[in-house]
N, C-alpha and C positions, 0 to 999 in steps of 0.2 A: 163576848166571843174568844176564844180559847185557841188563837193560830199558833200554829208550830211550822216554823220552815226546818225542812230538812235539806241543807246545802250538804253538794258532793260536785265532785266534777262528774260520776256516775258514767266510766268509761271502760267496759259497759255499766250499768244497772245488775244488779246481782240479785239471786233469789235471798242472799241475806240483808241486800237492801229489800227488798218487797217485805220480809219479815219484820222489819224494824217499822216500816210505814203500817203496815196492816196492825202490829200493835200498837202505834202512833193513835191509830184513828177511836182505840179505846181511852186515850186520856185524850182527846184533842177534839175540837170542835170541826177543826179544818188542818190539813196538812197540805202546805205545801212545797212538793220537790223543786229543789231550787238549784239547777245547773251552774256553776259557778265557771268563769275564764280562771284557770289556774294559770299564772303567768309562768312558772317553772315548769309545765308541761306541755308536752305536742298532743294534742288529741288522738286518738284512734279512730273513733266513728264521727261523724259531723254531729253538734249539737241539735241541728234541726232534726237528721234522724232519729236520733235518741228521744227526745220530746215526743216524736210521733209513736214509738216503740213504747214507752213508758203508758204515753195516753193510754194505748189502746189495752195496754193490763189493767188501768183503773178505769176504765170507758165506762161502769156500771155502780161506781163510787163517785157521788159529785163530791163529797167530801175533801177528795183528793184532786189537786193538779200539778200542774207540771209550768215552771217558768224557766227561763235562762236569766242571767242577767250576770254583769261586768261590775266591779267594782267592792268595795268591803260588803262582808257579810250582814256584820252588825248593823251599815246603815240599807242595804236592802231589805235587813229585817222590820227596821221603822217604815221604810216606804210601804210595805204591804200589812202592816199593821201586827207583825205577827210580836209576840212578845218571848217565846221559848223556840229554841232550837234545838233541834231534837237530833241528836247522834248515836252510832251504835258502836260496841266496845268488843271487839274480839277476843282481846289479850290484857297484859299489862302495858306492853309497849304502845298499844295505843290509847290507853291511859295517859301514859304521860306525854305523849302528841298532844291527843284533845284536849286535855286541862290546860295545857299551855296555853291553846289557841281559846280555850272558853274564857281565861284569865283576859285575856287580849283584847275580846269581844265585848265583856263587860266592860272594859273600861270604854271602849268608844261607844256602849251604847247601855248605860247602866241599867236602866229598865228590863236588859235580855237576862233572860234566865237558860241554861244550859240542862238539857234532861238526858241522863246517858240511860240507853237500856243495854242489857249485856243480850249478847247475840246467842241466839239457840245454838246448844251443841252441835248440832248435826249439822249448822252452817257457817261456825267459826273458823273452817280451812279455807273458805270461798274467798278470794278477793280480787278485785279487776284484775289487778296486773297481771295472774297468772290465768286467768281466763282470755288476756289478750293476746296470751304469749301462745295459749294452745289455739286459740283460734287461729292468731297470725300464721300457722305451720299446718293448718287443716284438720287439728283436732277437733274430738267430740267435745261440745260444750252444753248441750243443750238439759244436762242437769244442773247444770247452774245459774243459768239467765229463765226469766219468766216470759220468752220470746225468743223467737227464731231468730239469729241473726246475720246478717245478709253476708254471703261469700264472701271469703279475705281479698284483699287486693292483691293482685298478682306481683310479685316483687323483680 
């Protein structure tokens, strides 16, 4: 069975992420969306809430699941039997960053292969960071995410 892990903070999960997962299901038997704990980031939306929202998007796709994890992505891939990491690339800056991470993951788990998918052009400008900023100040984000986000927390 070809299991791919699609790791990220997904804060929030965007239509760009959705595109990568859907395209990944054409390549792999199972795609696990893995919400990791990035020690250098403070979350905007709680992990539990994001899991519920993402699961609702894929409720009719049994080959896609969502899990939270702590620790190294390469170690989590071993735990769930994933031999592939699925990553989306929007631009060359993403490639430079992702290539370094792919090399480190391969060092930790030599059986792990990273597969890069180029983001669909219509979605390349979308980033979770931009969506968070728009949402935080009450702006419209419905065109960027595959679900309705809760109202922003009042400051």
